[in-house]
N, C-alpha and C positions, 0 to 999 in steps of 0.2 A: 595691620596684621590680617592675613587672609584666612579663609575658613579652615584650610588644612592645618595651618599652624595653630589656630585657636582650638580645633578639635584635639590635636595632639596634646596641647597644654592641659586641656580639661581631663583627658584620659590619663595622662601622666600624673597629674595631681590626685586623681581618683585612686591611683595605686600607691599613694603616699609620697611621691616624689615632689620636689620643689621646682617650679618653672619660672624662668626669667627670660624676658624678650628684650633685646636691644637692637638698635639700628646703626650704631657706629662704634668705633674702637674706644672713644672716650667714655661712652656709657658703659661699655664692657669693662673697662678698667675700674670704673667706680663701683660697679656691681661686685667684681672680684675682690676689691679692697674691702667692701662691706662684709662679704662672706668671711674673709680672713679675720677681720676685726671681731666677728661674732664668735669665732672659735679661739681667740687669743685670751688666755686666762690672765688674771691680775699679776701673777708672778712673772709671766713672760713680759707683760707691759712694763713692770717696774724695772726689770733687768734689760729692757729694750732688746729682747731676743727676737730674731727673725723667725717667722712661721715656716717650719719645714714642709715643703710641698714636693711631691713626686709627680713628674709629668712624662707622659708617653703619647706622642702624636700632637699635631697642631691642626688648626682649621685649614682646609684646603687653600693653598696659596700663601700661607703664612710660614714664617721661619722661626728658629729658636730665638733670634734676637727680637722678633715681634712679640713673642711670649714674654721674654724677660722685661720688656718695656711695660707690660701690663701688670707686673708683679714686683714693684720696687720694694715692698716691705716684706718680702718672703725670701727664704733660703731655698732655691729651686734646684732639684736634682732631676736632670733630664736623662731619659733612656736614649742611647745612641747605638746604632748598629755596631756590633763588635764589642760592646761593653760586657764586663763580667756580670752575669745574671745574679751571682751570689751577692755581690756588693750592692747591686740595685735592689735586691730583695730586702737586704738589711735597711737600706734607706727608706724603702716603702713601709717597712714595719715601724720605723721611727717617725714617719711623716704623719702629720695631723690631717692633711688633705692630699688626695690623689686626683690628678687631672688627666683627662684623656680626650682624644678625638673619637669619632665613630664612623661606621660605614654608612649607616642610614638610620632613619627613624620612621615608624609607621604611625599615622594619625589614628587609624581605627583601633589599633591595639594599645596605643600609648606606650610603645616600647622602642628601645634603641638597641642596635646591633653593634658590638665591638668585636675585634678579632685580634689574634696573635699572629704577627708576621716577623720578619727579620728586623723591620723598622719600628715595630711597636711591641709593647709588653702589656699583658693584662694585669700585672701586679698592682698598678695604681687604682685599678677598679675593684680590688679585692681586699688589700691589707689596711689601708688607712681608714679611719672611722668616718671620713667624709669623702665623697666622690663627686667631682664636677665633670660633666660631659659638655664639651664645646661642640656645637654643630651649626652649620649654616642653614638658613631657612630652605634653601634649595635641596638639602639632603632629606627633607621630610616628604614622604610620599603618602598618598591617600590610604592605601591598604597594605597590610602585612603581606598578603599574597603577591601584590605588585612588587613590593620590595624584594621578596625572595626570587621572583621571576627575573628581575633586573640583575640581581647578583648572580644568578645561575647563568644568564646570558653572557655577562661580563666574564665569568670564570671560563665558560666555553670558548670565548673569543681569545682570552689571554692564556688559556691552557694552564691556569693556576687557581687553586682553591686555598682559602685560608686554612691554616693548620687547626684552628679552633675558632668556633663562632659562639659568642656569648650574647644572649638576649637579656636586656635589663628592662624591667618594668616598674622599678621603684626600689626602695631600700630593702636590705636583707631583713627577713622576718621569719619567725617560726612559731608554731602553736604546739610543738611537741612536749613542752615542759608544763605538765599539769594543766594542759588545755588553755594556757594563757598565751596571748599574742605578745611576743617579745621581739624587739627590733635590734638589729645589729649583731646577731649571734654569729652568723656565718659570713659576714661581709659588712660593708658600710651601713651605718645607722641613718645617715642623711645622704641623699643623692639629689644633685641639682642637674637639671637640663637647661643650659644657657644657649638660647637660640640667637644667632647673630644674623640680622637681615641686611647684610651688605656683602659685596663681592671682593673688596680690597681692604687690607689692613690699614 
């Protein structure tokens, strides 16, 4: 693990996020199965129910089939371009875990950028109580300023800007209620950044 990844992990955890680093698809599958098991209650286990997971976006170079192979014990709802957003919203509201890709992560800020496009939806990052962000090690840049500059340059080149950019720096939290810090009021209570340090699935 290089210094940039390590710095990102430390800053991300400092904001209350959970950090996982893997270097192959087998390790990634094991970690995801561990997260699913941690949020599977006894009633679901006794009835052998599949964990509902809402997914929008994959690791660069991956496909929907690659993602399915990682989640054999889950009922996975994928967002696909052209899907009815109302139906996907209902599925995200029912899901225990939301999973998404991201544009980039900045090491110095310990933050991750996700966006809404025709191919992706932000709902898995908002509605389920648990959010897992999958990213490649190569998507982590040293500084927030550098990440924004790269995104601006790419947008200028492609003549296209994301319709919405969301910066995530940890789980949802608020201190508005009697001055007490409460997690998960306006979004996921637990947020995982899973860094995959390999180029092919």
